Structures are given as C-alpha cells and as structure tokens.
C-alpha positions as CSV (number, residue, x, y, z in Angstrom):
1,M,18.4,7.5,17.1
2,I,18.3,8.1,13.4
3,R,18.2,4.4,12.7
4,M,15.4,4.1,15.3
5,I,13.4,6.8,13.5
6,L,14.0,5.2,10.1
7,V,12.8,1.7,11.1
8,L,9.8,3.0,13.0
9,T,8.7,5.4,10.3
10,G,9.4,2.6,7.8
11,G,6.9,0.4,9.7
12,T,4.1,2.9,9.3
13,F,5.1,3.5,5.6
14,L,4.6,-0.3,5.1
15,D,1.2,-0.1,7.0
16,G,0.0,2.6,4.6
17,Y,1.4,0.8,1.6
18,I,-0.4,-2.4,2.5
19,L,-3.7,-0.6,3.1
20,G,-3.4,1.5,-0.1
21,I,-2.3,-1.1,-2.6
22,V,-5.6,-2.9,-2.7
23,G,-7.6,0.0,-4.1
24,P,-6.0,0.2,-7.6
25,V,-6.3,-3.6,-8.3
26,T,-9.8,-4.1,-6.9
27,S,-11.5,-4.2,-10.3
28,H,-9.2,-7.0,-11.7
29,M,-9.2,-8.8,-8.4
30,T,-13.1,-8.7,-8.4
31,A,-13.4,-9.9,-12.0
32,E,-11.0,-12.8,-11.7
33,L,-12.2,-14.2,-8.4
34,G,-15.9,-13.3,-9.0
35,I,-16.0,-11.2,-5.9
36,S,-19.4,-10.0,-4.7
37,L,-20.0,-6.6,-3.1
38,F,-19.9,-8.4,0.2
39,W,-16.5,-9.9,-0.4
40,E,-15.2,-6.7,-2.0
41,G,-15.9,-4.7,1.2
42,L,-14.7,-7.6,3.4
43,I,-11.3,-8.0,1.6
44,A,-10.7,-4.2,1.6
45,A,-11.5,-4.1,5.4
46,G,-9.7,-7.4,6.2
47,A,-6.5,-5.6,7.3
48,L,-8.5,-3.2,9.4
49,F,-10.3,-6.0,11.2
50,G,-7.0,-7.7,11.8
51,I,-5.9,-4.6,13.7
52,L,-8.7,-5.3,16.1
53,I,-6.8,-8.4,17.1
54,G,-3.2,-7.2,16.7
55,S,-3.5,-3.9,18.5
56,P,-4.7,-5.0,21.9
57,L,-2.8,-8.3,21.8
58,G,0.4,-6.5,20.7
59,G,-0.1,-3.8,23.3
60,W,-0.5,-6.3,26.1
61,A,2.5,-8.4,25.0
62,G,4.6,-5.2,24.5
63,D,3.9,-4.0,28.1
64,K,4.5,-7.5,29.6
65,F,7.4,-8.9,27.6
66,G,9.0,-5.7,26.2
67,R,8.9,-3.6,23.1
68,K,11.8,-5.2,21.3
69,P,10.5,-8.8,20.9
70,L,7.1,-7.6,19.5
71,F,9.0,-5.1,17.3
72,M,10.7,-8.0,15.5
73,L,7.7,-10.4,15.6
74,D,5.3,-8.1,13.9
75,I,7.7,-7.3,11.0
76,G,8.4,-11.1,10.6
77,L,4.6,-11.6,10.2
78,F,4.6,-8.8,7.6
79,V,7.1,-10.6,5.5
80,I,5.2,-13.9,5.7
81,A,1.8,-12.4,4.9
82,S,3.2,-10.3,2.1
83,V,4.5,-13.4,0.4
84,M,1.3,-15.3,1.0
85,Q,-0.7,-12.7,-1.1
86,V,0.9,-13.9,-4.2
87,F,-0.5,-17.4,-3.8
88,T,-4.2,-16.6,-3.0
89,N,-6.8,-18.2,-5.2
90,S,-10.2,-17.4,-3.6
91,P,-11.9,-14.4,-1.8
92,L,-11.6,-16.3,1.5
93,E,-7.9,-16.9,1.2
94,L,-7.3,-13.3,0.3
95,F,-9.4,-12.1,3.2
96,V,-7.4,-14.4,5.6
97,V,-4.0,-13.1,4.3
98,R,-5.2,-9.4,4.7
99,L,-6.4,-10.3,8.2
100,L,-2.9,-11.5,9.1
101,M,-1.4,-8.3,7.7
102,G,-3.8,-6.4,9.9
103,I,-2.7,-8.2,13.0
104,A,0.9,-7.3,12.1
105,I,-0.2,-3.6,11.6
106,G,-2.0,-3.6,14.9
107,A,1.1,-4.9,16.7
108,E,3.2,-2.2,15.0
109,Y,0.9,0.6,16.2
110,S,0.8,-0.6,19.8
111,V,4.5,-1.2,20.1
112,G,6.1,1.2,17.6
113,W,4.4,4.4,18.8
114,P,5.1,3.8,22.5
115,M,8.7,2.8,21.7
116,L,9.3,6.0,19.8
117,S,7.7,8.2,22.5
118,E,9.9,6.5,25.1
119,F,13.1,7.4,23.2
120,A,12.0,10.8,21.8
121,P,13.2,14.1,23.5
122,A,10.2,16.1,25.0
123,R,11.1,19.2,23.0
124,I,10.6,17.4,19.6
125,R,8.5,14.4,20.6
126,G,5.5,15.6,18.6
127,Q,7.5,16.1,15.5
128,L,9.2,12.7,15.7
129,M,6.0,10.9,16.4
130,G,4.2,12.8,13.7
131,L,6.8,11.7,11.2
132,T,5.3,8.2,11.5
133,L,2.0,9.4,10.1
134,I,3.7,11.3,7.4
135,A,5.3,8.0,6.5
136,W,1.9,6.3,6.6
137,Y,0.3,8.8,4.2
138,A,3.4,8.6,1.9
139,G,3.1,4.8,1.9
140,F,-0.6,5.0,1.1
141,M,0.1,7.4,-1.8
142,V,3.1,5.5,-3.1
143,A,1.0,2.3,-3.1
144,F,-1.8,3.9,-5.1
145,V,0.7,5.2,-7.7
146,V,2.6,1.9,-7.9
147,G,-0.6,-0.2,-8.0
148,Y,-2.2,2.0,-10.6
149,L,0.9,2.1,-12.9
150,L,1.6,-1.6,-12.6
151,D,-2.0,-2.5,-13.2
152,H,-2.5,-0.2,-16.2
153,Y,0.9,-0.3,-17.9
154,T,2.4,-3.7,-17.3
155,G,1.2,-7.3,-17.5
156,M,1.8,-7.9,-13.8
157,S,-1.1,-9.8,-12.1
158,W,-2.9,-8.2,-9.2
159,R,-1.5,-10.9,-6.9
160,N,2.1,-9.8,-7.7
161,I,1.1,-6.1,-7.3
162,L,-0.2,-6.8,-3.8
163,G,3.0,-8.8,-3.1
164,T,5.3,-5.8,-3.8
165,S,5.0,-5.0,-0.1
166,T,7.3,-8.0,0.5
167,F,10.4,-5.9,-0.6
168,I,9.6,-3.2,2.0
169,A,8.9,-5.8,4.8
170,V,12.2,-7.7,4.2
171,A,14.3,-4.4,4.2
172,L,12.7,-3.4,7.5
173,F,13.2,-6.8,9.1
174,L,16.9,-6.5,8.3
175,G,17.1,-2.9,9.5
176,R,15.5,-3.8,12.9
177,L,18.0,-6.5,13.8
178,G,20.0,-5.4,16.9
179,M,17.7,-2.6,17.9
180,P,17.7,-1.8,21.7
181,E,14.9,-2.4,24.2
182,S,13.1,0.7,25.5
183,P,14.9,2.1,28.6
184,R,11.7,3.3,30.1
185,W,10.2,-0.2,29.9
186,L,13.3,-1.7,31.4
187,W,13.2,0.9,34.2
188,S,9.5,0.2,34.9
189,K,10.3,-3.5,35.3
190,G,13.1,-2.8,37.8
191,R,15.9,-3.5,35.4
192,T,17.5,-0.1,36.2
193,K,21.1,-0.9,35.2
194,E,20.2,-2.0,31.7
195,A,17.9,1.0,31.4
196,R,20.7,3.5,32.3
197,T,23.1,1.8,29.9
198,I,20.7,2.2,26.9
199,A,19.6,5.6,28.0
200,R,23.1,7.0,28.1
201,R,23.6,5.8,24.6
202,Y,20.3,6.8,23.0
203,M,18.9,9.7,25.1
204,E,20.2,13.1,24.2
205,S,19.9,15.0,27.5
206,A,20.3,14.6,31.2
207,S,16.7,15.8,31.7
208,D,15.3,13.0,29.6
209,M,17.3,10.5,31.7
210,A,16.2,12.1,34.9
211,D,12.5,11.9,33.7
212,M,13.0,8.2,33.0
213,E,14.1,7.6,36.6
214,K,10.7,9.1,37.8
215,E,9.1,5.9,36.4
216,T,7.7,3.5,39.0
217,T,9.8,0.4,39.2
218,Q,8.4,-3.1,39.2
219,A,5.2,-1.6,37.7
220,N,2.8,-4.0,36.1
221,G,-0.1,-2.6,34.1
222,S,-3.5,-4.1,33.4
223,F,-6.3,-3.6,31.0
224,R,-8.5,-2.5,34.0
225,M,-6.2,0.5,34.5
226,L,-7.5,2.0,31.3
227,F,-10.9,2.6,32.9
228,S,-9.7,3.6,36.4
229,R,-10.6,7.0,37.8
230,Q,-7.2,8.4,36.8
231,Y,-7.2,7.2,33.2
232,W,-10.8,6.7,31.9
233,R,-10.8,10.2,30.4
234,S,-7.5,9.5,28.6
235,T,-9.0,6.2,27.3
236,L,-12.3,7.8,26.2
237,F,-10.6,10.7,24.5
238,V,-7.9,8.9,22.4
239,S,-10.3,6.1,21.5
240,L,-13.2,8.2,20.2
241,F,-10.9,10.8,18.7
242,F,-9.0,8.1,16.8
243,F,-12.3,6.4,15.8
244,C,-13.9,9.6,14.4
245,V,-10.9,10.8,12.5
246,V,-10.1,7.5,10.6
247,T,-13.6,6.2,9.9
248,P,-14.5,8.8,7.2
249,Y,-10.9,8.8,5.8
250,F,-10.7,5.1,5.2
251,A,-14.1,4.8,3.7
252,I,-13.4,7.7,1.2
253,A,-9.7,7.1,0.5
254,T,-9.9,3.3,0.0
255,F,-12.5,3.8,-2.7
256,A,-11.4,7.2,-3.8
257,D,-11.6,6.3,-7.5
258,S,-15.2,5.1,-7.3
259,V,-16.3,7.8,-4.9
260,L,-15.0,10.6,-7.2
261,Q,-16.7,8.9,-10.2
262,T,-20.1,9.0,-8.5
263,F,-19.7,12.8,-8.3
264,G,-19.2,12.9,-12.0
265,L,-15.4,13.3,-11.8
266,G,-12.8,11.2,-13.6
267,G,-11.1,9.8,-10.5
268,G,-8.2,7.6,-11.8
269,L,-4.6,8.3,-10.9
270,A,-5.0,12.0,-10.6
271,G,-8.0,11.9,-8.3
272,G,-6.7,9.2,-6.0
273,V,-3.2,10.5,-5.8
274,G,-4.5,14.1,-5.4
275,L,-6.4,13.1,-2.2
276,S,-3.4,11.3,-0.8
277,A,-0.9,14.1,-1.8
278,V,-3.0,16.7,-0.1
279,A,-3.4,14.5,2.9
280,L,0.4,14.2,3.1
281,A,0.7,18.0,2.9
282,G,-1.7,18.4,5.8
283,S,0.2,15.9,7.9
284,V,3.6,17.6,7.1
285,L,2.2,21.0,8.1
286,T,1.0,19.6,11.4
287,V,4.3,18.0,12.1
288,V,6.1,21.3,11.4
289,L,3.8,23.2,13.8
290,I,3.1,20.6,16.5
291,D,5.8,21.5,19.0
292,K,5.4,25.2,18.4
293,A,1.6,25.8,18.2
294,G,0.7,22.9,20.5
295,R,-1.7,19.9,20.3
296,R,-5.2,21.4,20.9
297,V,-5.2,24.0,18.2
298,L,-4.2,21.4,15.6
299,T,-6.8,18.9,16.9
300,V,-10.1,20.7,17.6
301,P,-10.6,23.4,14.9
302,P,-9.7,21.0,12.0
303,Q,-12.4,18.5,13.1
304,W,-15.1,21.2,13.0
305,I,-13.9,22.2,9.5
306,I,-14.1,18.5,8.4
307,T,-17.6,18.3,9.7
308,I,-18.8,21.4,7.8
309,I,-17.1,20.2,4.5
310,L,-18.7,16.7,4.7
311,A,-22.1,18.3,5.5
312,I,-21.8,20.6,2.4
313,L,-20.9,17.6,0.2
314,G,-23.9,15.6,1.6
315,L,-26.4,18.4,1.3
316,W,-25.4,20.1,-2.0
317,A,-26.5,17.4,-4.3
318,N,-25.9,19.3,-7.6
319,A,-22.6,21.0,-6.7
320,P,-20.3,21.6,-9.7
321,G,-17.6,18.9,-10.2
322,M,-14.7,21.2,-9.5
323,V,-16.3,22.4,-6.3
324,V,-16.8,18.8,-5.2
325,L,-13.2,17.9,-6.0
326,G,-12.0,21.0,-4.1
327,L,-14.0,20.1,-1.0
328,F,-12.7,16.6,-1.0
329,L,-9.1,17.9,-1.2
330,V,-9.7,20.3,1.7
331,F,-11.3,17.4,3.6
332,S,-8.2,15.3,3.0
333,F,-5.9,18.1,4.1
334,F,-7.6,18.9,7.4
335,N,-8.4,15.2,8.2
336,A,-4.7,14.3,7.8
337,G,-3.7,17.3,9.9
338,C,-5.7,16.4,12.9
339,G,-5.2,12.7,12.1
340,T,-1.5,13.2,12.8
341,L,-2.4,13.6,16.5
342,T,-3.8,10.0,16.6
343,C,-0.2,8.7,16.6
344,I,1.0,11.3,19.2
345,Y,-1.6,11.5,21.9
346,P,-1.8,7.7,22.8
347,G,1.9,7.6,23.5
348,E,1.7,10.7,25.7
349,V,-1.4,10.3,27.9
350,F,-0.7,6.8,29.3
351,P,2.1,5.7,31.7
352,T,4.7,3.2,30.6
353,E,3.1,0.3,32.3
354,I,-0.1,0.6,30.1
355,R,1.3,2.7,27.2
356,G,1.2,-0.3,24.9
357,I,-2.3,-1.5,26.1
358,G,-3.7,2.0,25.9
359,T,-2.3,2.6,22.4
360,G,-3.5,-0.8,21.3
361,F,-7.0,-0.3,22.7
362,A,-7.3,3.1,21.0
363,A,-6.1,1.7,17.7
364,A,-8.3,-1.3,17.9
365,F,-11.4,0.8,18.7
366,S,-10.6,3.2,15.8
367,R,-10.4,0.3,13.4
368,I,-13.9,-0.9,14.3
369,G,-15.0,2.3,12.6
370,A,-12.5,2.2,9.9
371,G,-13.3,-1.5,9.1
372,L,-17.0,-0.9,9.2
373,G,-16.7,2.2,7.1
374,T,-14.6,0.5,4.5
375,F,-16.8,-2.7,4.5
376,L,-20.1,-0.7,4.3
377,M,-18.9,2.0,1.8
378,P,-19.7,0.1,-1.4
379,W,-23.1,-1.0,0.1
380,C,-24.0,2.5,1.3
381,M,-23.2,4.2,-2.0
382,T,-25.3,1.6,-3.8
383,N,-28.3,1.4,-1.5
384,L,-28.4,4.7,0.5
385,G,-27.0,7.0,-2.1
386,R,-24.2,9.4,-2.2
387,S,-25.7,12.2,-0.1
388,Q,-26.8,10.0,2.8
389,T,-23.5,8.2,2.9
390,I,-21.5,11.5,3.1
391,L,-23.9,12.9,5.8
392,I,-23.3,9.8,7.9
393,A,-19.5,10.6,7.7
394,A,-20.3,14.2,8.7
395,G,-22.1,13.0,11.8
396,I,-19.2,10.8,12.8
397,A,-16.8,13.8,12.3
398,A,-19.0,16.0,14.5
399,I,-18.8,13.5,17.4
400,G,-15.0,13.5,17.1
401,A,-14.9,17.3,17.2
402,A,-17.2,17.5,20.2
403,I,-15.2,14.9,22.2
404,S,-11.9,16.7,21.4
405,Q,-13.4,20.1,22.3
406,W,-14.2,18.6,25.7
407,L,-11.2,16.5,26.5
408,A,-8.1,17.1,24.2
409,P,-5.2,17.9,26.5
410,E,-2.2,20.2,25.8
411,T,1.0,18.2,26.1
412,K,3.4,20.4,24.2
413,G,6.9,20.4,25.7
414,K,5.9,18.3,28.7
415,S,7.9,15.2,29.8
416,L,6.2,11.8,29.6
417,S,6.0,11.6,33.4
418,E,4.0,14.9,33.2
419,T,1.7,14.0,30.3
420,A,0.9,10.5,31.6
421,T,-0.4,11.6,35.0
422,G,-4.0,11.5,33.8
423,F,-6.5,14.3,33.2
424,S,-6.7,16.7,36.1
425,H,-10.3,17.7,35.4
C-alpha cells in the first residue's frame, strides 16, 4: 500500500511540476522564440487543453480495459513528452509537446484517483486521496523554485529547464512496474478470484473486502450513465465544483509573478513561492481534518471566503501593496483547501463501472475553465485591466460556492458502495 501511495502521489507531483515549471522561464522562452501574447497564453494553457483529451479518453479506457494498463501508458507518455521539450524550436512545437503532456496528465487524473479510492480504507480514504493534491501543490511549488533558480543563477537554457521533468517521469515509470490491478475493477468485470487474491494482499480489513463484494459483477459503464436520473447530480456537482475552484487558481498562479507586479509588488521568487507555499499549507490542513470534520464544512465555507477576497481585490483599486499580498495569500490558502476535495469527491460519488469516466469528465470540464483562464489571463490584464479581470474570477468562485451549497454531499467514513449510490435528494 505504501508503494501504491508513493507512485500515485508521485504522479500528481509530476503533474504539478509540469504545469508549474513553465512560469519562471516564460520571459526567456518568449524572447528567444518571438512568442506573441496569443502564443504565450496558448503554450501556458497547452497542458490544460491536453487534459480535455486525456481525461475522458483515459477514464473510458480505464473503465473498459482496467486501471493498470492506463497507469503505465500515461507515465510512459510523460517520459516521451518530457524529453521532447528539450528539442522544441518553435511556438507550435512547444505547444504540441505541452498538449501531449496534458493528455498524460488527464489520463493520470482519471485513472490514478479512482485506483487509489478503490484501494483506500474508508476510515482514511479522504486523507490518502488528499495526499495526491498535497503532492500536486508541492510539485508546482518545487517547479517554480527550480525553474527560477536555474533560470537566474545558471546558464541552463529554458528548454533544459522544462526537460527536468524527465527525471521524475523516469523514476515513476520504474516505480510502477509490477503494480496490481484494482480489485474492485476486477470484481466488477466478474473476475472475482483475481479480485479476492489482490484484495487479501492489499486491503487492510475484512469490511473493505466485504464492501468490494457488494459491487455488481459483469458491470459495464457508459458515458450516458453520467447523466442518468441517479447520477446527473453527481456529475453536475463534481464538474462545476472542479471548474470553479481551478479556473481562478490557474489563471493567477501560472502568472503569479506578473500578476503581483501589476499590483505594484515585487513578485519574483518570494511572491510566486509564497502563493504556492500557502496553498500547500491549506491543502495540508484540509487533509488533516478531512476524515474528522467531514467534506461539506471544508468545501462550502472556503468557497464563499474566496469569492469575498477576490471581490475585494477587484473593487479596492488603490489597496496598499501589503494588503493586496495578504489577500492573495489568503486566497491561495482557502482555494487550495477546498481544491483538495476536487481529487476526493469524483472517486467517491461514482460507482466502479463509471468511476474513471466520471472522474475524467469532471477533470476535462474543469480544464476548459483552467485552460481558458490561463490562455485569456495575459489578454484580460492588458485589455480589460486588473480590476475587471479579478472580478470575473470572483464571479466564477461565487458560482462554485452556490453549487456546492446546494449539492455537496457528506461522504465521511462511508464505504464506496454507500457513497456511489447517487444523490438521494
């Protein structure tokens, strides 16, 4: 189980690293390749758009062919795309490589999270799944530090800095060799003998094994099930919640340096790392509390707080620099806190036969917002101005808070067979 946790959290660490490393080298990359505002936003958002392809495709394939094959395929694509970054010579080539990395990230979301939820004991499932997002924020922060230091204090080219993700990808590929298939997936496909063998080895209690045997055998899921009477609320909630949490975060965090500078702050290493470090702290606190306090209290109130903070930043045009920095840090803390639930809820509210498809759909839908937010951020800051841009982010956060207030379920301590029965109201 420890190895399983390490290779799954390592996958999300790599995801965060890949998405975070592009920020510190953007200026050199832009100057050398003559990148316009259009291409700057497109390259930054390339990995996010790739998730639109990788998430639903990976989720469908994971539900149909098993978690294990996709688990290895996506990390193999990570290795190939990471190496390809070193040899890019045009904005188009760089965009295509980042798109491929996004496809791999999408597959990782739609297979890795369901796989971990299917192995995790109910009593600490929230904490174990939350660890994957801690790893994501850690990866994003480490990437910012590594990218900034290598860019400012060594002669390393921006291509090689982007390519540093290769070392992580190769290590994870080797670590995943020989990992087991999900026993719940095997059971749902009628392969009960194999399922019991793996469950006896990897599941810690008889109750977890008994819950697995409540799965419907020979179950085949379909995309249409996501919008059935039983599961449409689950699909609506996780998709919109995911969308509204990540859209403001990606837009602000990817361009943290330039956003802070427009508010008259220095930005640089301290500003960018500060936002990521506080985000990491918010995620850690949520993981500590998730299986004690429950899901809803860590989902709904933080989103309303985020909405208020962004509204203040948008409306208070002449706020002192330190107040602005403080508000951005509080935003990062609460956004990461409720954002931790984006990797927990999808694995809980769908049954095994559509857990991959459901997670993949939610991740893909969220990345429409994240991709557009990252792509449009440079344009909005230039053409609409700082206040209007931040107020748009506040409006998106308010929609997320309202949908969670209405639909966010409480799944603390429940078995997967209980949490995946669909909304009862």
